[in-house]
N, C-alpha and C positions, 0 to 999 in steps of 0.2 A: 344379431339380426331376421329373423328368418325366412328362407328361400322362400317366393309366390309359389303358391300350389296351382299346377294345370289343371283344370276339370280336365277328366277321362275323356282320351279320342286326344284329348288337346297336345302339344309338343311347343320346347321352350320357342322355336323358329316361327312359330304362329298356326302351322300346320295342325290339322288334325282328320281324325281316320271319319271318313263321310261310311265307310264299307268295309267287314274285314273278313276274316277267313270265311266264316262258316254262313254268312250271306251273300258272299261269291258262291262258295261252292250251290248253295241253292240254287241263283240267279241263272247259273249254269245248267243244274239239272230244269229249271223249267224252261229254260232257251231250245236244251237238248232236247223236249216232247212236242213242244211248239215247232220246229223242225219237223221233225215225224210226220206230226197233224197235221201241215201244211202240205208237205212233200209227197203226205200218202203213203211212211211208210220210209220214204228214202233210199229205193229202189234205186234211182240214177242222181243220188249225192254223192257228192264233192265240194269239201272246206277245203277255202282258200284262207290261208290267215295273210293278213298282210304285216311285211315287217316294220318293228321288230316285236310291237305287241300283240299283234294279234296272232303268232306264229302258238307260240303256250296254247291261247285260249285256242285254237281251230286245234287242237290233238286234244286236249280234255276234251271239249264239245264229242268228235269222235268217239276219244272215249264211256260218254255217257252214251251216246248213239247204239253202238257196239254191247253194251251190256243190254239194254232196253229188247234191239233187233236179236241179237245174238250175232250175228256177222259182220267181219270187219266193214270201216267205213273210209274211201280215197279222201285220202287231206296231205294240204302239202305250203309252201307255202311263194307268197308272192313278194317281189323285191320290185319298187316303184318312184327306185332316187333318180331313174333315166326321165320317166316320164311328169314329174313333180315344176310344177308352174315358181315355183322359185327359187331354181337353179342358182341362177345370178345374181339375185340377192343376199340368201343365205349360206355359209359357212359350209365348206367341201364336203361330204361324205363320202365316206366310203359302200365303195358299190356291195349289198345283197346276195344271195344269190333263190333264183327262181326255180322252186322244186316243187316239178307236177307228179302226179300219179300216174302210174302206168297207164287208167285208164282214162287219160288223158281228160280233156274238157269240152269237147265238140257235144251238145247232141245230150249233154248234162246239163244237172237246173246244179249250179254253182252257187255257195253262200261263200260271200266275202264274211270273214272275221277280223275285226279291232279291240282294242279297246277301249277306245276313246273316241265321241263322233263329236264335231264340233264346225270346223265351217265347212267343210264339206270337198276340201281340194282333194284329201288323200284320199276321197272313196274315187272321187273323180279321176283323181291320177290309172288310179287302179284297175279303175273299167277301162282308160287307154290299153292298157298294159295286155289285160285281159283277152282286150281284143284281136292283139296279136300273135296273142297264144292259141286260138283258135273260133266255134262260134257253139256255145251254151246255149239249153234250149231255153234256157230262163237264169239270171241272177239274180241274189236276193242278198239282202244282207244283215249279219248279224254285230252286235254291238255288247258290253260291255254295259260301257256310261254314256250315255247323247245329254248332253252337258248344251244343247243349243248356240246359238247365235248364228245361225247359218249362212253362208253364202254364193252359197251358191242350193237348185232345186232339187234334195238328196235328204228320203229317208228312209232311215233304217229299217225294214220288219222286224227284227226280235231288236227289242233292246232290255237289258239286265236293271237297267237304273235310272230312270230320267234323271236327272239332275240340275237343278234350277242355278243357274253360278252367275258370277259380275265378270265381263271383258278383264275388271281388277285382281281377277282369280286364276289362276291355275290349280289342276288336276293331275294329280300323280298317280299313273298307278303301277302298285305291285307287286309281285306274281313268284307264289312259292319257287320258281325254276328262271333263275336264277338268285333272286334275295331271302330266301328261306320265308317272306313271307306274303297271305295275301293281304292287301288292303288299298283302298281309297282313296288320297288322299288329297285333301286342299289345303289350297293357304295363298298367298300373294303372289301374285305374275310377277317376276322377273322380269323389266324391262332386256329387251334383243334388237341386236338389227335384224331386219330383211321382214319380209311378214310373217315366214313360219317357219320360228324358228326347228332345229331340232328336237328325238325322245332323248333323257336325260340320262340313259343309260341304255343294258340290250332289252329291258324287257319293260323297266321304266317310261312313261308317258307321262308331259308337261306338254303338253302337247297344243298344236292348234287345225286335231285335223277337219 
């Protein structure tokens, strides 16, 4: 008996890759240029990655902007665990560290960075967390993937890829750090208790963001 062959990008567990490393790299480069254009050179720009998947993306965007502008761009990490609206329904989560650059956020253009935008509840929690840290001049949102199905009136300013999905599907983002591979995978959703399950790994997202 011959083993069943799977189409390119598909896996036996029914997940398939919709974005691979080169496409993700190009999407990040495009977003970096769009941020610079919209912020008129990014003189007062700060990037904050939403833990966990948004943090390495914020770093990679900062590196790309630095290469264009020939100067460093402040970036950091924002932990939203205590601001989520599903704490009572979801399994306990370990608290992460919020790391704000020395420049702070007051009076600056803060771009929140995340890997997947879904319901909008993660972004709402990030806005609440940011409000406790200071008063930015403006707040924008950059995401690698927008999979739709919003539950709140939240829209990304910068999007790597709009990915129409079914609620019966999950989106998983792998990143070079620490998984050794950049990819966006789509597959069947796994039934989980609670409204918003946690991500599946340090920077893997299979989430309802």
